[in-house]
C-alpha positions, 0 to 999 in steps of 0.5 A: 308915496309908493306907486303901488299904494297909489294904485291901491288908492285908484283901485279903491276909488273904482269900487264906488261905481262897481258897487252902484252897478251891483246894487241897481239894475237887472240880475245880469247887471248885478252879476257883472257888478259882483264879478267886477268887485271881486276882480278889483278886490283881488287887484287891490290885494295884489298891489298892496302885497307888492307895496308892503313887499310881503309876498306872503300876502299874495295868498289871500287875493289868490284864494279870493280869485278862485273863490270869486270865480266859483261863487259866480258860477254858483250864482249863475246856476241859481239865476238860470231858469228852471224847467217846469217839473212834470207830475 
């Protein structure tokens, strides 16, 4: 087995506790789980690209990394407490 494919398998196994973290707990814990999930999926995509020796497959994980960071910023903006509107 290719060591890069072994890395993909190990990283995929790491998704289970991250999914549990993202499904349980407070908003902050779910946010941490979502961010960790995105980072692990990016790493899996990069390792898979290296395993099959196709550098063109790196486009998807790199785009996902940018979208993941942007999505987390939007999500934290929605979670932030809003000031009371004045009438």
